[in-house]
C-alpha positions, 0 to 999 in steps of 0.5 A: 279341576279335581281339588282346590288349593287352600291358602294355608301354611302347614304347621300353623294353628289355622292349618291344624284347624282345617286339617281337623275339619276333614280327613287328611292323607296322614289319616288314611293309613290309620283308617285302613288299619296300616298305622302301627302307632295309632288305631282308628278308634283313637283317631275318631276320638281325636277328630270328634273332640278336636284334640288332634294336635300337631304332635312331634317327636325329636325325629319328626322335628328333624325331618321337618327341619330337613324338608326344604333341603330335601325338596331342593335336592328333589327339584335338582334331581328331577328338574321340576320346581315344587312347593308345599300345598294344602289341597282339598278335593272338589268332590269330597270336601272332607278329603284333604291332603297337605302335600310336601311338593306340588308342581305349579301346573299340578302335574307332579306331586312328591311325598318327602321323608327325612327320617332315618328309619324310613330311609334305612327301610326304603333304601334296603327294600326299594319299596314304600313301607306299608304304613305310608302306602294309604297316605300316598294313595289318598294324595293320588285320590285327591290330585287324580294323578297317575303316580306320586314320587316318594323321596327319602333324603338324609344329608350325606347319603344317596337319595332314594326316589321311587315313583309309586303308581296310582292303585285304583282298586286300593283307592276305591277301598280307601274312599269307601273306608274314609267315607264311612269314617267321616260319617262316624265323625259327623255322628259323634262330634261334640 
């Protein structure tokens, strides 16, 4: 197996501590310079000081609340049952991913977005916004799957379901950048 499933519930203090002891999928866009809201320097400070909190604004809270409903919608659409899971790479113990849905046999993974802004962008462009691409490829690096489903959901609107293929060239650059970033964390931890 390429990863282990860590028995944690996402959003808990234990999960946050585990997440801070490695590099997660949501850290990937920041490390790659694709996150317009956070710099790599700020992420490094959070990781080194252990201050990376589970910050949520109102829109994020709403998205989290809608996620179970969105997951059920996804399951109905694709005919696969998925569950949230915390994954840790067997090759790079620092590489982690908290996924929104993983099939029991590990054959499929989904990233769910329930925000209005991302829904508008994706439903119009039919493409994943740049600031999520690294997150998806990080998950594919951990799972070794050939694709990931990107599922945008808002109640009362048609779902947007994109199948995003694995990008090995991007993953190579991502893993190199994440490894260097992890070395900086180890060097600077207090």
